[in-house]
VOKEVO-794679 format. One record per residue (C-alpha): residue number from 1; residue in three letters; x, y, z. Coordinates in steps of 0.2 Angstrom, whole numbers. Example, Ala and Ser with C-alpha at 12.3 -4.5 7.8 and 13.67 -1.06 7.14 Angstrom:
% VOKEVO-794679
<rec><resi>1</resi><resn>ALA</resn><px>62</px><py>-22</py><pz>39</pz></rec>
<rec><resi>2</resi><resn>SER</resn><px>68</px><py>-5</py><pz>36</pz></rec>
//
This chain:
% VOKEVO-794679
<rec><resi>1</resi><resn>MET</resn><px>1</px><py>-2</py><pz>0</pz></rec>
<rec><resi>2</resi><resn>ALA</resn><px>4</px><py>20</py><pz>-4</pz></rec>
<rec><resi>3</resi><resn>ARG</resn><px>10</px><py>31</py><pz>8</pz></rec>
<rec><resi>4</resi><resn>HIS</resn><px>5</px><py>48</py><pz>8</pz></rec>
<rec><resi>5</resi><resn>PRO</resn><px>21</px><py>60</py><pz>2</pz></rec>
<rec><resi>6</resi><resn>ASP</resn><px>18</px><py>74</py><pz>14</pz></rec>
<rec><resi>7</resi><resn>ASN</resn><px>15</px><py>61</py><pz>32</pz></rec>
<rec><resi>8</resi><resn>THR</resn><px>19</px><py>45</py><pz>29</pz></rec>
<rec><resi>9</resi><resn>ASN</resn><px>11</px><py>40</py><pz>45</pz></rec>
<rec><resi>10</resi><resn>LEU</resn><px>-2</px><py>36</py><pz>33</pz></rec>
<rec><resi>11</resi><resn>THR</resn><px>-8</px><py>22</py><pz>20</pz></rec>
<rec><resi>12</resi><resn>LEU</resn><px>-18</px><py>27</py><pz>6</pz></rec>
<rec><resi>13</resi><resn>ILE</resn><px>-32</px><py>19</py><pz>1</pz></rec>
<rec><resi>14</resi><resn>ASP</resn><px>-42</px><py>17</py><pz>-16</pz></rec>
<rec><resi>15</resi><resn>GLN</resn><px>-56</px><py>11</py><pz>-17</pz></rec>
<rec><resi>16</resi><resn>ASP</resn><px>-75</px><py>6</py><pz>-13</pz></rec>
<rec><resi>17</resi><resn>THR</resn><px>-77</px><py>-1</py><pz>2</pz></rec>
<rec><resi>18</resi><resn>PHE</resn><px>-68</px><py>-3</py><pz>18</pz></rec>
<rec><resi>19</resi><resn>CYS</resn><px>-72</px><py>-17</py><pz>31</pz></rec>
<rec><resi>20</resi><resn>ASN</resn><px>-86</px><py>-21</py><pz>17</pz></rec>
<rec><resi>21</resi><resn>LEU</resn><px>-93</px><py>-5</py><pz>22</pz></rec>
<rec><resi>22</resi><resn>PRO</resn><px>-96</px><py>6</py><pz>7</pz></rec>
<rec><resi>23</resi><resn>ILE</resn><px>-83</px><py>25</py><pz>5</pz></rec>
<rec><resi>24</resi><resn>GLN</resn><px>-86</px><py>39</py><pz>-8</pz></rec>
<rec><resi>25</resi><resn>GLN</resn><px>-72</px><py>32</py><pz>-19</pz></rec>
<rec><resi>26</resi><resn>ASP</resn><px>-75</px><py>50</py><pz>-31</pz></rec>
<rec><resi>27</resi><resn>LYS</resn><px>-67</px><py>60</py><pz>-15</pz></rec>
<rec><resi>28</resi><resn>GLY</resn><px>-52</px><py>48</py><pz>-11</pz></rec>
<rec><resi>29</resi><resn>PRO</resn><px>-39</px><py>44</py><pz>-10</pz></rec>
<rec><resi>30</resi><resn>PHE</resn><px>-42</px><py>42</py><pz>8</pz></rec>
<rec><resi>31</resi><resn>ALA</resn><px>-32</px><py>40</py><pz>23</pz></rec>
<rec><resi>32</resi><resn>GLN</resn><px>-34</px><py>20</py><pz>29</pz></rec>
<rec><resi>33</resi><resn>GLU</resn><px>-31</px><py>24</py><pz>48</pz></rec>
<rec><resi>34</resi><resn>TYR</resn><px>-42</px><py>38</py><pz>48</pz></rec>
<rec><resi>35</resi><resn>LEU</resn><px>-55</px><py>25</py><pz>43</pz></rec>
<rec><resi>36</resi><resn>GLU</resn><px>-51</px><py>13</py><pz>55</pz></rec>
<rec><resi>37</resi><resn>ARG</resn><px>-55</px><py>27</py><pz>69</pz></rec>
<rec><resi>38</resi><resn>LEU</resn><px>-72</px><py>32</py><pz>59</pz></rec>
<rec><resi>39</resi><resn>LEU</resn><px>-77</px><py>12</py><pz>62</pz></rec>
<rec><resi>40</resi><resn>ARG</resn><px>-72</px><py>13</py><pz>79</pz></rec>
<rec><resi>41</resi><resn>THR</resn><px>-80</px><py>27</py><pz>84</pz></rec>
<rec><resi>42</resi><resn>MET</resn><px>-96</px><py>22</py><pz>76</pz></rec>
<rec><resi>43</resi><resn>ASN</resn><px>-94</px><py>4</py><pz>82</pz></rec>
<rec><resi>44</resi><resn>ALA</resn><px>-91</px><py>11</py><pz>99</pz></rec>
<rec><resi>45</resi><resn>ALA</resn><px>-107</px><py>21</py><pz>100</pz></rec>
<rec><resi>46</resi><resn>ILE</resn><px>-117</px><py>7</py><pz>91</pz></rec>
<rec><resi>47</resi><resn>ALA</resn><px>-111</px><py>-8</py><pz>107</pz></rec>
<rec><resi>48</resi><resn>ALA</resn><px>-118</px><py>5</py><pz>119</pz></rec>
<rec><resi>49</resi><resn>TYR</resn><px>-134</px><py>11</py><pz>113</pz></rec>
<rec><resi>50</resi><resn>PRO</resn><px>-148</px><py>1</py><pz>101</pz></rec>
<rec><resi>51</resi><resn>ARG</resn><px>-152</px><py>15</py><pz>92</pz></rec>
<rec><resi>52</resi><resn>VAL</resn><px>-140</px><py>30</py><pz>87</pz></rec>
<rec><resi>53</resi><resn>PHE</resn><px>-144</px><py>47</py><pz>83</pz></rec>
<rec><resi>54</resi><resn>ALA</resn><px>-129</px><py>55</py><pz>71</pz></rec>
<rec><resi>55</resi><resn>PHE</resn><px>-128</px><py>72</py><pz>63</pz></rec>
<rec><resi>56</resi><resn>ARG</resn><px>-116</px><py>81</py><pz>54</pz></rec>
<rec><resi>57</resi><resn>ALA</resn><px>-110</px><py>100</py><pz>53</pz></rec>
<rec><resi>58</resi><resn>ASP</resn><px>-99</px><py>110</py><pz>42</pz></rec>
<rec><resi>59</resi><resn>ILE</resn><px>-89</px><py>124</py><pz>55</pz></rec>
<rec><resi>60</resi><resn>ARG</resn><px>-82</px><py>138</py><pz>49</pz></rec>
<rec><resi>61</resi><resn>PHE</resn><px>-72</px><py>156</py><pz>56</pz></rec>
<rec><resi>62</resi><resn>PRO</resn><px>-81</px><py>172</py><pz>54</pz></rec>
<rec><resi>63</resi><resn>ALA</resn><px>-71</px><py>182</py><pz>36</pz></rec>
<rec><resi>64</resi><resn>TRP</resn><px>-65</px><py>195</py><pz>47</pz></rec>
<rec><resi>65</resi><resn>PHE</resn><px>-56</px><py>185</py><pz>59</pz></rec>
<rec><resi>66</resi><resn>ALA</resn><px>-37</px><py>182</py><pz>63</pz></rec>
<rec><resi>67</resi><resn>ALA</resn><px>-29</px><py>165</py><pz>53</pz></rec>
<rec><resi>68</resi><resn>VAL</resn><px>-17</px><py>164</py><pz>69</pz></rec>
<rec><resi>69</resi><resn>ASP</resn><px>-8</px><py>145</py><pz>71</pz></rec>
<rec><resi>70</resi><resn>ASP</resn><px>-15</px><py>147</py><pz>88</pz></rec>
<rec><resi>71</resi><resn>LEU</resn><px>-33</px><py>151</py><pz>85</pz></rec>
<rec><resi>72</resi><resn>CYS</resn><px>-33</px><py>140</py><pz>68</pz></rec>
<rec><resi>73</resi><resn>GLY</resn><px>-22</px><py>125</py><pz>74</pz></rec>
<rec><resi>74</resi><resn>ASN</resn><px>-28</px><py>108</py><pz>87</pz></rec>
<rec><resi>75</resi><resn>ALA</resn><px>-34</px><py>118</py><pz>100</pz></rec>
<rec><resi>76</resi><resn>ILE</resn><px>-48</px><py>126</py><pz>93</pz></rec>
<rec><resi>77</resi><resn>MET</resn><px>-57</px><py>109</py><pz>92</pz></rec>
<rec><resi>78</resi><resn>THR</resn><px>-52</px><py>103</py><pz>107</pz></rec>
<rec><resi>79</resi><resn>LYS</resn><px>-62</px><py>118</py><pz>114</pz></rec>
<rec><resi>80</resi><resn>PHE</resn><px>-76</px><py>118</py><pz>105</pz></rec>
<rec><resi>81</resi><resn>ILE</resn><px>-79</px><py>98</py><pz>109</pz></rec>
<rec><resi>82</resi><resn>LYS</resn><px>-77</px><py>99</py><pz>125</pz></rec>
<rec><resi>83</resi><resn>SER</resn><px>-92</px><py>112</py><pz>125</pz></rec>
<rec><resi>84</resi><resn>PHE</resn><px>-102</px><py>104</py><pz>115</pz></rec>
<rec><resi>85</resi><resn>LYS</resn><px>-101</px><py>91</py><pz>128</pz></rec>
<rec><resi>86</resi><resn>SER</resn><px>-101</px><py>101</py><pz>141</pz></rec>
<rec><resi>87</resi><resn>LYS</resn><px>-118</px><py>108</py><pz>136</pz></rec>
<rec><resi>88</resi><resn>ILE</resn><px>-124</px><py>89</py><pz>133</pz></rec>
<rec><resi>89</resi><resn>LYS</resn><px>-119</px><py>84</py><pz>150</pz></rec>
<rec><resi>90</resi><resn>HIS</resn><px>-129</px><py>99</py><pz>158</pz></rec>
<rec><resi>91</resi><resn>ASN</resn><px>-144</px><py>95</py><pz>145</pz></rec>
<rec><resi>92</resi><resn>ARG</resn><px>-145</px><py>78</py><pz>152</pz></rec>
<rec><resi>93</resi><resn>HIS</resn><px>-141</px><py>83</py><pz>169</pz></rec>
<rec><resi>94</resi><resn>VAL</resn><px>-159</px><py>95</py><pz>169</pz></rec>
<rec><resi>95</resi><resn>ALA</resn><px>-169</px><py>81</py><pz>161</pz></rec>
<rec><resi>96</resi><resn>ARG</resn><px>-164</px><py>71</py><pz>175</pz></rec>
<rec><resi>97</resi><resn>ARG</resn><px>-168</px><py>80</py><pz>188</pz></rec>
<rec><resi>98</resi><resn>MET</resn><px>-185</px><py>81</py><pz>179</pz></rec>
<rec><resi>99</resi><resn>ASN</resn><px>-186</px><py>64</py><pz>174</pz></rec>
<rec><resi>100</resi><resn>PRO</resn><px>-175</px><py>50</py><pz>186</pz></rec>
<rec><resi>101</resi><resn>TYR</resn><px>-178</px><py>40</py><pz>172</pz></rec>
<rec><resi>102</resi><resn>ALA</resn><px>-170</px><py>50</py><pz>156</pz></rec>
<rec><resi>103</resi><resn>HIS</resn><px>-158</px><py>42</py><pz>144</pz></rec>
<rec><resi>104</resi><resn>ASP</resn><px>-141</px><py>48</py><pz>147</pz></rec>
<rec><resi>105</resi><resn>SER</resn><px>-130</px><py>49</py><pz>131</pz></rec>
<rec><resi>106</resi><resn>TYR</resn><px>-113</px><py>51</py><pz>131</pz></rec>
<rec><resi>107</resi><resn>VAL</resn><px>-104</px><py>62</py><pz>116</pz></rec>
<rec><resi>108</resi><resn>ARG</resn><px>-95</px><py>53</py><pz>99</pz></rec>
<rec><resi>109</resi><resn>CYS</resn><px>-88</px><py>61</py><pz>87</pz></rec>
<rec><resi>110</resi><resn>ILE</resn><px>-75</px><py>62</py><pz>72</pz></rec>
<rec><resi>111</resi><resn>TRP</resn><px>-70</px><py>78</py><pz>64</pz></rec>
<rec><resi>112</resi><resn>ALA</resn><px>-61</px><py>84</py><pz>48</pz></rec>
<rec><resi>113</resi><resn>ARG</resn><px>-49</px><py>100</py><pz>48</pz></rec>
<rec><resi>114</resi><resn>GLU</resn><px>-47</px><py>107</py><pz>28</pz></rec>
<rec><resi>115</resi><resn>GLN</resn><px>-40</px><py>119</py><pz>21</pz></rec>
<rec><resi>116</resi><resn>ALA</resn><px>-39</px><py>121</py><pz>0</pz></rec>
<rec><resi>117</resi><resn>GLN</resn><px>-39</px><py>139</py><pz>-8</pz></rec>
<rec><resi>118</resi><resn>SER</resn><px>-44</px><py>149</py><pz>8</pz></rec>
<rec><resi>119</resi><resn>ASP</resn><px>-30</px><py>158</py><pz>21</pz></rec>
<rec><resi>120</resi><resn>ARG</resn><px>-41</px><py>146</py><pz>34</pz></rec>
<rec><resi>121</resi><resn>PRO</resn><px>-46</px><py>132</py><pz>37</pz></rec>
<rec><resi>122</resi><resn>HIS</resn><px>-63</px><py>125</py><pz>40</pz></rec>
<rec><resi>123</resi><resn>TYR</resn><px>-69</px><py>111</py><pz>49</pz></rec>
<rec><resi>124</resi><resn>HIS</resn><px>-82</px><py>96</py><pz>45</pz></rec>
<rec><resi>125</resi><resn>VAL</resn><px>-89</px><py>88</py><pz>63</pz></rec>
<rec><resi>126</resi><resn>VAL</resn><px>-98</px><py>71</py><pz>64</pz></rec>
<rec><resi>127</resi><resn>PHE</resn><px>-107</px><py>68</py><pz>82</pz></rec>
<rec><resi>128</resi><resn>LEU</resn><px>-114</px><py>52</py><pz>88</pz></rec>
<rec><resi>129</resi><resn>LEU</resn><px>-128</px><py>52</py><pz>103</pz></rec>
<rec><resi>130</resi><resn>ASN</resn><px>-137</px><py>39</py><pz>112</pz></rec>
<rec><resi>131</resi><resn>GLN</resn><px>-156</px><py>40</py><pz>100</pz></rec>
<rec><resi>132</resi><resn>ASP</resn><px>-166</px><py>37</py><pz>118</pz></rec>
<rec><resi>133</resi><resn>ALA</resn><px>-159</px><py>56</py><pz>123</pz></rec>
<rec><resi>134</resi><resn>PHE</resn><px>-160</px><py>66</py><pz>106</pz></rec>
<rec><resi>135</resi><resn>CYS</resn><px>-168</px><py>63</py><pz>89</pz></rec>
<rec><resi>136</resi><resn>SER</resn><px>-164</px><py>78</py><pz>79</pz></rec>
<rec><resi>137</resi><resn>LEU</resn><px>-157</px><py>96</py><pz>79</pz></rec>
<rec><resi>138</resi><resn>GLY</resn><px>-173</px><py>107</py><pz>80</pz></rec>
<rec><resi>139</resi><resn>TYR</resn><px>-175</px><py>123</py><pz>70</pz></rec>
<rec><resi>140</resi><resn>TYR</resn><px>-161</px><py>131</py><pz>63</pz></rec>
<rec><resi>141</resi><resn>GLU</resn><px>-160</px><py>146</py><pz>73</pz></rec>
<rec><resi>142</resi><resn>LEU</resn><px>-151</px><py>155</py><pz>87</pz></rec>
<rec><resi>143</resi><resn>GLY</resn><px>-159</px><py>156</py><pz>104</pz></rec>
<rec><resi>144</resi><resn>ARG</resn><px>-171</px><py>140</py><pz>104</pz></rec>
<rec><resi>145</resi><resn>ASP</resn><px>-166</px><py>125</py><pz>115</pz></rec>
<rec><resi>146</resi><resn>ASN</resn><px>-159</px><py>110</py><pz>105</pz></rec>
<rec><resi>147</resi><resn>ILE</resn><px>-145</px><py>102</py><pz>97</pz></rec>
<rec><resi>148</resi><resn>PHE</resn><px>-142</px><py>115</py><pz>84</pz></rec>
<rec><resi>149</resi><resn>ASN</resn><px>-141</px><py>128</py><pz>95</pz></rec>
<rec><resi>150</resi><resn>ARG</resn><px>-129</px><py>120</py><pz>105</pz></rec>
<rec><resi>151</resi><resn>LEU</resn><px>-117</px><py>117</py><pz>91</pz></rec>
<rec><resi>152</resi><resn>CYS</resn><px>-118</px><py>136</py><pz>90</pz></rec>
<rec><resi>153</resi><resn>GLU</resn><px>-116</px><py>139</py><pz>109</pz></rec>
<rec><resi>154</resi><resn>ALA</resn><px>-99</px><py>130</py><pz>107</pz></rec>
<rec><resi>155</resi><resn>TRP</resn><px>-90</px><py>136</py><pz>94</pz></rec>
<rec><resi>156</resi><resn>ALA</resn><px>-96</px><py>154</py><pz>100</pz></rec>
<rec><resi>157</resi><resn>SER</resn><px>-88</px><py>146</py><pz>117</pz></rec>
<rec><resi>158</resi><resn>ALA</resn><px>-74</px><py>141</py><pz>109</pz></rec>
<rec><resi>159</resi><resn>LEU</resn><px>-69</px><py>157</py><pz>99</pz></rec>
<rec><resi>160</resi><resn>GLY</resn><px>-72</px><py>170</py><pz>112</pz></rec>
<rec><resi>161</resi><resn>LEU</resn><px>-87</px><py>176</py><pz>104</pz></rec>
<rec><resi>162</resi><resn>PRO</resn><px>-107</px><py>180</py><pz>107</pz></rec>
<rec><resi>163</resi><resn>VAL</resn><px>-116</px><py>167</py><pz>100</pz></rec>
<rec><resi>164</resi><resn>GLU</resn><px>-123</px><py>182</py><pz>87</pz></rec>
<rec><resi>165</resi><resn>ALA</resn><px>-105</px><py>181</py><pz>81</pz></rec>
<rec><resi>166</resi><resn>VAL</resn><px>-106</px><py>164</py><pz>73</pz></rec>
<rec><resi>167</resi><resn>LYS</resn><px>-124</px><py>166</py><pz>65</pz></rec>
<rec><resi>168</resi><resn>GLY</resn><px>-121</px><py>156</py><pz>48</pz></rec>
<rec><resi>169</resi><resn>LEU</resn><px>-106</px><py>149</py><pz>55</pz></rec>
<rec><resi>170</resi><resn>VAL</resn><px>-111</px><py>131</py><pz>59</pz></rec>
<rec><resi>171</resi><resn>GLU</resn><px>-120</px><py>127</py><pz>43</pz></rec>
<rec><resi>172</resi><resn>ILE</resn><px>-130</px><py>108</py><pz>44</pz></rec>
<rec><resi>173</resi><resn>PRO</resn><px>-129</px><py>103</py><pz>25</pz></rec>
<rec><resi>174</resi><resn>SER</resn><px>-142</px><py>93</py><pz>19</pz></rec>
<rec><resi>175</resi><resn>ASN</resn><px>-145</px><py>76</py><pz>23</pz></rec>
<rec><resi>176</resi><resn>SER</resn><px>-135</px><py>76</py><pz>38</pz></rec>
<rec><resi>177</resi><resn>CYS</resn><px>-144</px><py>66</py><pz>50</pz></rec>
<rec><resi>178</resi><resn>TYR</resn><px>-143</px><py>48</py><pz>51</pz></rec>
<rec><resi>179</resi><resn>ASN</resn><px>-152</px><py>35</py><pz>64</pz></rec>
<rec><resi>180</resi><resn>LEU</resn><px>-141</px><py>18</py><pz>68</pz></rec>
<rec><resi>181</resi><resn>HIS</resn><px>-150</px><py>5</py><pz>72</pz></rec>
<rec><resi>182</resi><resn>ARG</resn><px>-139</px><py>-11</py><pz>81</pz></rec>
<rec><resi>183</resi><resn>GLU</resn><px>-147</px><py>-24</py><pz>72</pz></rec>
<rec><resi>184</resi><resn>ASP</resn><px>-151</px><py>-16</py><pz>54</pz></rec>
<rec><resi>185</resi><resn>PRO</resn><px>-133</px><py>-14</py><pz>44</pz></rec>
<rec><resi>186</resi><resn>LYS</resn><px>-137</px><py>-3</py><pz>32</pz></rec>
<rec><resi>187</resi><resn>SER</resn><px>-142</px><py>12</py><pz>41</pz></rec>
<rec><resi>188</resi><resn>HIS</resn><px>-122</px><py>7</py><pz>48</pz></rec>
<rec><resi>189</resi><resn>ALA</resn><px>-117</px><py>7</py><pz>29</pz></rec>
<rec><resi>190</resi><resn>ASP</resn><px>-126</px><py>25</py><pz>23</pz></rec>
<rec><resi>191</resi><resn>PHE</resn><px>-120</px><py>32</py><pz>38</pz></rec>
<rec><resi>192</resi><resn>PHE</resn><px>-102</px><py>27</py><pz>35</pz></rec>
<rec><resi>193</resi><resn>TYR</resn><px>-102</px><py>31</py><pz>18</pz></rec>
<rec><resi>194</resi><resn>ARG</resn><px>-107</px><py>47</py><pz>21</pz></rec>
<rec><resi>195</resi><resn>ALA</resn><px>-95</px><py>50</py><pz>37</pz></rec>
<rec><resi>196</resi><resn>SER</resn><px>-79</px><py>44</py><pz>24</pz></rec>
<rec><resi>197</resi><resn>TYR</resn><px>-80</px><py>61</py><pz>16</pz></rec>
<rec><resi>198</resi><resn>LEU</resn><px>-72</px><py>65</py><pz>32</pz></rec>
<rec><resi>199</resi><resn>CYS</resn><px>-57</px><py>54</py><pz>28</pz></rec>
<rec><resi>200</resi><resn>LYS</resn><px>-51</px><py>61</py><pz>12</pz></rec>
<rec><resi>201</resi><resn>VAL</resn><px>-34</px><py>68</py><pz>13</pz></rec>
<rec><resi>202</resi><resn>ALA</resn><px>-36</px><py>80</py><pz>-2</pz></rec>
<rec><resi>203</resi><resn>THR</resn><px>-37</px><py>96</py><pz>5</pz></rec>
<rec><resi>204</resi><resn>LYS</resn><px>-31</px><py>92</py><pz>22</pz></rec>
<rec><resi>205</resi><resn>VAL</resn><px>-14</px><py>102</py><pz>28</pz></rec>
<rec><resi>206</resi><resn>TYR</resn><px>2</px><py>91</py><pz>31</pz></rec>
<rec><resi>207</resi><resn>GLY</resn><px>21</px><py>98</py><pz>42</pz></rec>
<rec><resi>208</resi><resn>ASP</resn><px>10</px><py>113</py><pz>48</pz></rec>
<rec><resi>209</resi><resn>GLY</resn><px>9</px><py>104</py><pz>66</pz></rec>
<rec><resi>210</resi><resn>THR</resn><px>-8</px><py>103</py><pz>64</pz></rec>
<rec><resi>211</resi><resn>HIS</resn><px>-20</px><py>87</py><pz>64</pz></rec>
<rec><resi>212</resi><resn>GLY</resn><px>-30</px><py>85</py><pz>48</pz></rec>
<rec><resi>213</resi><resn>PHE</resn><px>-41</px><py>72</py><pz>59</pz></rec>
<rec><resi>214</resi><resn>GLY</resn><px>-46</px><py>67</py><pz>75</pz></rec>
<rec><resi>215</resi><resn>ALA</resn><px>-61</px><py>53</py><pz>82</pz></rec>
<rec><resi>216</resi><resn>SER</resn><px>-66</px><py>50</py><pz>101</pz></rec>
<rec><resi>217</resi><resn>TRP</resn><px>-76</px><py>33</py><pz>105</pz></rec>
<rec><resi>218</resi><resn>SER</resn><px>-73</px><py>31</py><pz>121</pz></rec>
//
């Protein structure tokens, strides 16, 4: 197998399946290591919950935002994910105060950092939650108590900005939501195909100290 010329830690894959799951071959080549982490994250979510709510979001910086290393590097996604996890944890704490049988949800995620011709990167993120706790993103407008607003609030927190300043920067693409059922392999395949986009090596930057891909499954 070929190694990536700019990151020899990565093994390139140019095929239409990975571990018998479909991938977006026309977007390839892919990093085998990224696909492995995607698969591990998906399997961990399915093992934990019989029904999983998964969704994708695209996240960008404001046009006026200075593209300096400490803001556009690794730390910004760590802050964003930590803030989103905190908001989910708080929501479940409030839910259990109202109903002791309310379902909990661990937050698992996959993210990709990409930068094409722009002077600043953008991010693609996929979150996987317990569907018995969360089953939709809600209306895509600020000020509501829903998953979409928690994403916006978490991105604003990571940037150190008021939530109104990130309006339009958290985008939910079409067909972004997936319901994975433990006993339904087709639902796993549909999700894996869509999420494989994050595992492509094109438009990722290597050699500058930043990470192009990340995943958390436990």
